[in-house]
C-alpha positions as CSV (number, residue, x, y, z in Angstrom):
1,M,38.9,31.5,-41.5
2,S,38.1,32.8,-45.0
3,D,40.1,31.6,-48.1
4,G,41.7,35.0,-48.4
5,S,42.7,35.3,-44.7
6,R,44.0,31.7,-44.7
7,A,46.1,32.3,-47.8
8,A,47.5,35.5,-46.3
9,A,48.3,33.8,-43.0
10,L,50.1,31.0,-44.8
11,S,52.1,33.4,-46.9
12,A,53.0,35.4,-43.8
13,A,54.1,32.2,-42.0
14,R,56.2,31.2,-45.0
15,R,57.9,34.6,-45.1
16,A,58.5,34.6,-41.4
17,S,60.0,31.1,-41.3
18,A,63.7,31.2,-40.8
19,R,63.9,27.8,-42.3
20,Y,63.0,29.0,-45.7
21,R,64.7,32.5,-45.7
22,T,68.0,30.9,-46.6
23,S,68.8,27.9,-48.7
24,P,67.8,24.7,-46.9
25,W,70.9,23.1,-48.4
26,P,74.0,24.8,-46.9
27,G,76.8,25.7,-49.3
28,R,74.7,25.5,-52.4
29,L,73.3,28.3,-54.5
30,H,69.9,29.6,-53.4
31,V,67.3,29.7,-56.2
32,T,65.5,32.9,-57.0
33,A,62.8,33.7,-59.5
34,H,65.3,35.7,-61.6
35,H,67.6,34.0,-64.1
36,P,69.8,35.7,-66.6
37,A,68.3,35.8,-70.1
38,H,69.9,33.4,-72.6
39,A,72.0,31.6,-69.9
40,D,72.0,27.8,-69.7
41,P,68.9,26.6,-67.7
42,L,69.6,25.9,-64.1
43,L,68.0,22.6,-62.8
44,T,67.4,22.0,-59.0
45,F,66.5,18.6,-57.6
46,L,64.1,19.4,-54.8
47,G,63.6,15.9,-53.6
48,G,60.9,13.4,-54.5
49,A,59.4,14.2,-57.9
50,R,60.0,17.9,-57.7
51,Y,62.3,19.7,-60.1
52,L,62.8,23.5,-60.6
53,L,64.0,24.5,-64.1
54,A,65.1,28.2,-64.1
55,A,65.6,29.9,-67.5
56,D,63.9,32.9,-69.0
57,T,60.8,31.3,-67.5
58,T,61.0,29.2,-64.3
59,L,59.1,25.9,-64.2
60,L,58.3,23.6,-61.4
61,V,58.0,20.1,-62.9
62,G,56.1,17.9,-60.4
63,C,54.5,19.3,-57.3
64,G,53.9,16.2,-55.2
65,L,53.7,15.0,-51.7
66,F,56.6,13.3,-50.0
67,E,56.1,9.6,-49.1
68,G,57.9,7.7,-46.4
69,P,58.7,8.0,-42.7
70,E,57.4,10.8,-40.5
71,T,60.5,12.9,-41.1
72,A,59.7,13.0,-44.9
73,W,55.9,13.3,-44.4
74,R,56.4,16.5,-42.3
75,H,57.6,18.2,-45.5
76,N,54.0,18.1,-46.7
77,F,52.8,20.7,-44.2
78,S,52.8,24.4,-44.4
79,P,54.8,26.5,-45.0
80,G,56.2,25.3,-48.3
81,P,59.8,26.3,-49.3
82,D,60.4,29.4,-51.3
83,E,61.9,27.3,-54.2
84,L,58.3,26.2,-55.1
85,H,57.0,29.8,-55.0
86,A,59.8,30.8,-57.5
87,A,58.0,29.0,-60.3
88,D,56.1,30.9,-63.0
89,A,54.2,27.8,-63.9
90,V,53.8,24.2,-62.7
91,I,53.9,21.0,-64.9
92,L,52.1,17.9,-63.6
93,P,53.4,14.7,-65.2
94,S,50.5,12.7,-63.7
95,A,47.6,12.9,-61.2
96,D,49.5,10.7,-58.7
97,L,49.8,12.4,-55.3
98,G,53.6,12.0,-55.6
99,H,53.4,14.3,-58.7
100,A,50.4,16.6,-57.9
101,G,49.6,16.3,-54.2
102,F,51.2,19.5,-52.9
103,L,49.6,21.7,-55.5
104,P,46.5,22.7,-53.4
105,Q,48.8,23.6,-50.5
106,L,51.0,25.7,-52.8
107,V,47.9,27.5,-54.0
108,A,46.6,28.0,-50.5
109,E,49.9,29.8,-49.7
110,G,49.3,32.3,-52.4
111,W,50.8,30.9,-55.6
112,H,48.5,31.4,-58.6
113,G,50.3,30.6,-61.9
114,P,49.1,28.3,-64.7
115,V,49.3,24.5,-64.2
116,F,49.9,22.4,-67.3
117,A,48.8,18.7,-67.5
118,T,47.5,16.3,-70.1
119,P,43.7,16.2,-70.6
120,A,43.4,12.8,-68.8
121,T,45.4,14.0,-65.9
122,A,43.3,17.2,-65.7
123,A,40.2,15.0,-65.7
124,L,41.5,12.7,-62.9
125,L,42.9,15.5,-60.7
126,P,39.5,16.5,-59.2
127,V,38.9,12.9,-58.2
128,V,42.4,12.3,-56.7
129,L,42.8,15.6,-54.9
130,S,39.2,15.8,-53.6
131,D,39.3,12.3,-52.2
132,A,42.7,13.0,-50.6
133,A,41.4,16.2,-49.0
134,K,38.5,14.3,-47.4
135,Q,40.9,11.7,-46.1
136,F,43.3,14.2,-44.7
137,A,40.4,16.0,-42.9
138,E,39.3,12.7,-41.4
139,D,42.8,12.0,-40.2
140,A,43.2,15.4,-38.6
141,A,40.0,15.0,-36.7
142,Q,41.4,11.8,-35.1
143,V,44.9,12.8,-34.3
144,C,45.8,14.3,-30.9
145,P,47.8,16.4,-30.8
146,P,47.2,17.6,-34.4
147,P,49.9,17.5,-37.1
148,P,52.4,20.4,-37.2
149,G,51.2,23.6,-39.0
150,V,48.3,23.3,-41.4
151,P,47.3,19.9,-42.8
152,P,48.4,19.3,-46.4
153,F,45.2,20.8,-47.9
154,R,41.4,21.1,-47.7
155,A,38.5,20.9,-50.2
156,E,38.5,24.7,-50.8
157,D,42.2,24.6,-51.7
158,V,41.5,21.9,-54.2
159,T,38.8,24.0,-55.9
160,R,41.2,26.9,-56.3
161,A,44.0,24.7,-57.5
162,L,41.8,23.1,-60.2
163,A,40.9,26.5,-61.6
164,L,44.5,27.0,-62.6
165,V,44.9,23.7,-64.6
166,R,45.4,24.1,-68.4
167,P,45.2,20.9,-70.4
168,V,47.8,20.3,-73.1
169,E,47.3,17.5,-75.7
170,F,49.9,14.8,-76.2
171,G,52.4,15.6,-79.0
172,S,51.5,19.3,-79.2
173,L,54.0,22.2,-78.5
174,H,52.7,24.7,-75.9
175,R,54.6,28.0,-75.6
176,F,54.7,29.7,-72.3
177,G,57.0,32.7,-71.6
178,G,60.4,31.8,-73.0
179,V,59.9,28.0,-73.0
180,E,58.2,25.3,-75.1
181,I,56.4,22.3,-73.4
182,E,55.6,19.0,-75.0
183,F,53.9,15.9,-73.4
184,G,54.4,12.3,-74.5
185,R,52.7,9.2,-73.1
186,A,54.6,7.6,-70.2
187,G,52.1,4.8,-69.6
188,G,51.4,3.0,-66.3
189,L,48.8,5.5,-65.1
190,L,45.9,7.2,-66.9
191,G,47.2,10.5,-68.4
192,A,50.8,10.0,-67.2
193,A,53.4,11.8,-69.4
194,W,57.0,12.4,-69.9
195,V,57.7,16.1,-70.4
196,R,60.1,17.8,-72.8
197,V,61.0,21.4,-72.1
198,R,62.9,23.6,-74.5
199,A,64.5,26.6,-72.9
200,G,67.5,28.8,-73.7
201,G,68.3,26.7,-76.7
202,R,68.5,23.6,-74.6
203,S,66.2,20.6,-74.3
204,V,65.4,18.8,-71.0
205,V,63.2,15.7,-70.7
206,F,61.6,14.7,-67.4
207,A,60.2,11.1,-67.3
208,G,58.6,9.6,-64.1
209,P,57.9,5.8,-63.8
210,L,57.3,4.3,-67.2
211,G,54.5,1.9,-67.9
212,T,55.1,-1.4,-69.5
213,A,54.6,-1.8,-73.2
214,D,52.4,-4.9,-72.5
215,H,49.9,-3.1,-70.2
216,P,46.5,-4.7,-70.8
217,L,44.6,-1.5,-70.5
218,L,46.8,1.5,-71.2
219,R,48.7,2.4,-74.4
220,A,52.5,1.9,-74.4
221,P,54.9,4.8,-73.6
222,D,55.8,7.0,-76.5
223,P,59.5,6.8,-77.6
224,C,62.1,8.7,-75.7
225,P,62.7,12.0,-77.4
226,R,66.1,13.5,-78.1
227,S,67.4,15.8,-75.4
228,D,70.4,17.5,-74.0
229,V,69.5,16.4,-70.5
230,L,67.3,13.4,-69.5
231,V,65.8,13.2,-65.9
232,F,64.0,10.0,-65.2
233,A,62.9,7.5,-62.6
234,A,64.5,4.2,-61.6
235,P,62.5,1.2,-62.7
236,R,60.2,-0.4,-60.3
237,P,60.7,-4.1,-59.5
238,A,58.8,-6.6,-61.7
239,A,55.5,-8.0,-60.5
240,G,55.9,-11.2,-58.5
241,G,54.0,-13.9,-60.3
242,H,50.4,-14.0,-61.6
243,L,48.7,-11.1,-59.9
244,P,45.0,-12.1,-60.2
245,G,45.7,-15.7,-59.1
246,R,47.8,-14.6,-56.1
247,F,45.2,-11.9,-55.2
248,A,42.4,-14.5,-55.3
249,A,44.4,-17.0,-53.2
250,A,44.9,-14.4,-50.4
251,I,41.2,-13.6,-50.4
252,H,40.2,-17.3,-50.3
253,R,42.5,-17.9,-47.3
254,A,40.9,-15.0,-45.3
255,V,37.3,-16.1,-46.2
256,R,38.0,-19.6,-45.0
257,R,39.1,-18.1,-41.7
258,G,36.0,-16.0,-41.6
259,G,37.8,-12.6,-41.9
260,C,37.9,-9.5,-44.0
261,V,40.6,-8.4,-46.5
262,V,41.8,-4.8,-46.6
263,V,43.5,-3.5,-49.8
264,P,45.2,-0.1,-49.5
265,V,44.7,1.5,-52.9
266,S,45.1,5.0,-54.3
267,V,42.7,6.6,-56.8
268,D,45.1,6.7,-59.7
269,G,46.1,3.0,-59.3
270,G,42.7,1.6,-58.4
271,V,41.9,0.2,-61.8
272,E,44.8,-2.3,-61.5
273,V,43.3,-3.7,-58.4
274,L,39.9,-3.9,-59.9
275,R,41.4,-5.7,-62.9
276,A,42.8,-8.3,-60.5
277,L,39.4,-8.7,-59.0
278,T,37.6,-9.2,-62.3
279,E,40.1,-11.1,-64.5
280,T,39.8,-14.3,-62.5
281,G,36.9,-16.6,-62.0
282,Q,38.5,-18.0,-58.8
283,L,37.3,-15.3,-56.4
284,P,34.9,-16.3,-53.7
285,P,31.5,-14.7,-53.8
286,V,32.1,-12.0,-51.2
287,P,31.1,-8.3,-51.2
288,V,33.6,-5.8,-52.5
289,V,33.5,-2.6,-50.5
290,L,34.8,0.7,-51.9
291,D,35.5,3.3,-49.3
292,G,36.3,6.2,-51.6
293,D,36.3,7.0,-55.3
294,L,38.5,5.2,-57.8
295,G,37.7,7.5,-60.7
296,L,36.2,4.7,-62.8
297,D,34.1,7.1,-64.9
298,V,37.2,9.1,-65.8
299,H,39.0,6.0,-67.0
300,R,36.0,4.8,-69.0
301,K,35.7,8.2,-70.8
302,A,39.4,8.4,-71.6
303,A,39.1,6.2,-74.7
304,G,42.1,7.7,-76.3
305,E,44.3,6.5,-73.4
306,L,43.2,2.9,-73.6
307,R,44.3,0.2,-75.9
308,R,41.9,-0.7,-78.7
309,G,39.2,-2.9,-77.3
310,A,40.3,-2.5,-73.6
311,R,37.5,-1.9,-71.1
312,V,37.7,-0.7,-67.5
313,P,36.2,-3.3,-65.2
314,A,33.0,-2.5,-63.5
315,P,32.5,-4.8,-60.4
316,R,29.5,-4.5,-58.1
317,L,30.7,-2.3,-55.2
318,R,29.2,-1.6,-51.8
319,A,29.7,1.5,-49.6
320,E,29.8,-0.2,-46.2
321,P,31.4,-3.4,-44.9
322,P,28.9,-6.2,-44.1
323,D,29.1,-8.3,-41.0
324,G,30.8,-11.2,-42.6
325,P,33.8,-11.5,-44.9
326,S,34.4,-8.9,-47.5
327,V,37.2,-7.2,-49.6
328,I,37.7,-3.6,-48.6
329,L,39.3,-1.1,-51.0
330,A,40.4,2.1,-49.3
331,G,43.0,4.8,-49.7
332,L,45.7,5.9,-49.5
333,G,47.8,3.2,-51.1
334,T,50.8,4.0,-48.9
335,A,48.6,3.4,-45.8
336,D,50.1,6.5,-44.3
337,S,46.8,8.5,-44.3
338,G,43.2,8.2,-45.3
339,R,40.3,5.9,-44.6
340,V,42.3,2.8,-45.0
341,L,43.7,3.4,-41.5
342,R,40.4,2.8,-39.7
343,H,40.0,-0.5,-41.6
344,L,43.5,-1.5,-40.8
345,A,43.0,-0.6,-37.1
346,R,40.0,-3.0,-37.1
347,V,41.4,-5.9,-39.2
348,L,45.1,-6.1,-38.3
349,P,44.6,-7.4,-34.7
350,D,42.2,-10.1,-36.0
351,R,44.0,-13.4,-36.9
352,R,41.2,-14.2,-39.3
353,G,41.7,-11.1,-41.4
354,G,44.1,-10.3,-44.2
355,V,45.8,-7.4,-45.9
356,V,46.8,-7.4,-49.6
357,L,49.5,-5.0,-50.7
358,C,49.7,-4.2,-54.4
359,G,52.7,-2.6,-55.9
360,H,56.0,-1.7,-54.3
361,P,55.4,0.8,-51.4
362,A,57.9,3.6,-50.8
363,P,60.4,2.8,-48.0
364,G,59.2,4.0,-44.6
365,T,55.5,4.1,-45.4
366,R,53.1,1.9,-43.3
367,A,52.5,-0.3,-46.4
368,A,56.3,-0.9,-46.6
369,Q,56.4,-1.7,-42.9
370,L,53.7,-4.3,-43.3
371,A,55.4,-5.7,-46.4
372,N,58.6,-6.1,-44.3
373,G,56.9,-8.0,-41.5
374,A,56.1,-5.4,-39.0
375,R,54.6,-6.8,-35.8
376,H,52.7,-3.6,-34.9
377,L,51.7,-0.3,-36.5
378,K,51.1,3.1,-35.0
379,I,47.7,4.3,-36.1
380,H,46.1,7.6,-34.9
381,G,48.4,7.7,-31.9
382,R,48.0,4.1,-30.8
383,Y,50.0,0.9,-31.5
384,V,48.0,-1.8,-33.2
385,P,49.3,-5.4,-33.2
386,V,49.6,-7.1,-36.6
387,R,48.0,-10.6,-36.4
388,A,46.2,-10.6,-39.7
389,E,47.9,-12.3,-42.7
390,V,49.8,-9.8,-44.9
391,T,50.3,-10.7,-48.6
392,A,52.7,-8.4,-50.5
393,L,52.1,-9.1,-54.2
394,G,55.3,-7.2,-55.2
395,G,53.8,-5.2,-58.1
396,T,50.8,-5.0,-60.4
397,G,52.7,-5.4,-63.7
398,A,51.7,-1.9,-64.8
399,F,55.2,-0.5,-64.8
400,A,58.3,-1.2,-66.9
401,G,61.1,-3.3,-65.4
402,P,64.9,-2.5,-65.6
403,E,65.5,-3.9,-69.0
404,E,62.5,-2.2,-70.5
405,V,63.4,1.2,-69.1
406,L,67.0,0.8,-70.3
407,A,65.8,-0.1,-73.8
408,W,63.4,2.9,-73.8
409,A,66.2,5.3,-72.8
410,T,68.9,4.0,-75.1
411,A,66.7,3.8,-78.3
412,T,67.5,7.5,-78.9
413,P,70.9,9.2,-79.1
414,A,72.6,9.7,-75.8
415,P,72.0,13.0,-73.9
416,E,74.9,14.9,-72.6
417,T,73.9,13.9,-69.0
418,A,71.2,11.5,-67.7
419,F,70.0,11.9,-64.1
420,V,68.2,9.0,-62.3
421,A,66.4,11.1,-59.8
422,E,63.3,9.2,-58.6
423,G,62.6,5.8,-57.1
424,D,64.5,3.4,-54.9
425,A,68.1,4.5,-54.3
426,E,69.6,1.0,-55.0
427,A,67.6,0.7,-58.2
428,A,68.7,4.2,-59.3
429,Q,72.3,3.4,-58.7
430,A,71.9,0.1,-60.7
431,L,70.3,1.9,-63.6
432,A,73.0,4.6,-63.7
433,K,75.7,1.9,-63.7
434,A,74.0,0.0,-66.5
435,L,73.7,3.1,-68.6
436,H,77.4,3.7,-68.1
437,A,78.5,0.1,-68.8
438,Q,76.2,-0.7,-71.7
439,A,75.8,2.6,-73.5
440,D,78.8,4.7,-72.2
441,W,76.4,7.4,-70.9
442,C,77.2,10.0,-68.3
443,A,74.6,8.9,-65.9
444,V,74.3,10.4,-62.4
445,V,72.2,9.9,-59.3
446,P,71.8,13.5,-58.0
447,E,71.6,14.5,-54.4
448,E,68.5,16.2,-53.0
449,G,69.1,19.9,-53.3
450,E,71.8,19.6,-55.9
451,R,71.8,22.2,-58.7
452,V,73.3,21.7,-62.2
453,L,73.4,23.7,-65.4
454,C,71.6,22.2,-68.4
């Protein structure tokens, strides 16, 4: 099927779907592309890291994939909801699939507005999205019956989506329609940004996961700007102990057993894993296999994003696993899709092998199931026993903890309302309570589908 006919078919399927002809949230106002001029902006929480801000111009902030159990993952397939197609433009806070992974699918369904991102995010997007498209295609070929509808996206969809990206420098004001857009550094990931939108005389700030001020490679987050409304993510739990040392210990144990170690890793977070591999002299001399692209060249060229003197590690990597012990880096980091599945299917039943989980996987993902002690995983339609040793490191130290996020937010005058809209539900509630108790903020954890005036 040609690009044009596929886009037409997807658009027709979306229009014909009864699920999206009415609001998917009963009893709540259905968003349209039209919003009265000079009215207060209307903000819709679409779930995950997706927000629709409707004013004179309608913006979709975040266009990511859903992570988690199969019920959430199915939201990533065509057709996409009308709410996404109501946007005049898309803003991508980072190249993470949770912020940008649905963009190629949206474009395949016929959407074709501008996409604004920082220069580093724009540079990393081709690597992240192209690698994910390859992994989704490989998954689709192995699953029987195939996933519902059309798989998230294909290589040709990525090409068309990338043509819409418009880089915007940090700290500069970009005007589009009736709104102004400004990016500030969020840290944690290359190019990640908080976004301030001025619309209808109001100011709304969107901030995803913040990086720690002590990140060894990336620059610290820019200060929180003043705003009428602040929408931000719950902090991620702190890293558990010394990452390189614990990483090395897990590899040593597997090598002594004669097994391989699989590390699920996504493109945008791969540098953290490579740092763990290169910052310790305790690693055994085993091959490191890279099944995918971690975008190292993009990181090395983004000198403005890195701390002064920081260098991206450059280990010697192989493309194929050897016969003996090795460390295998493969995506996706959630272990819900991608090349990592074939490696897990081979290594998990082997008592000699090991799996190392970096970061805090989203609840319901395969990585979270492994971290929680699962005895088996369903991979490509078959159950695989978990006999290999699973080591959950509990974080890479790249992201700010609760106290650091609280200090960042409260260093500026209080907004009228703060929404803790991303991240773990318990962490979100805890941050909202802390903002109320310590700073007397009106802090709310919104429901998925909720709409509020800004």
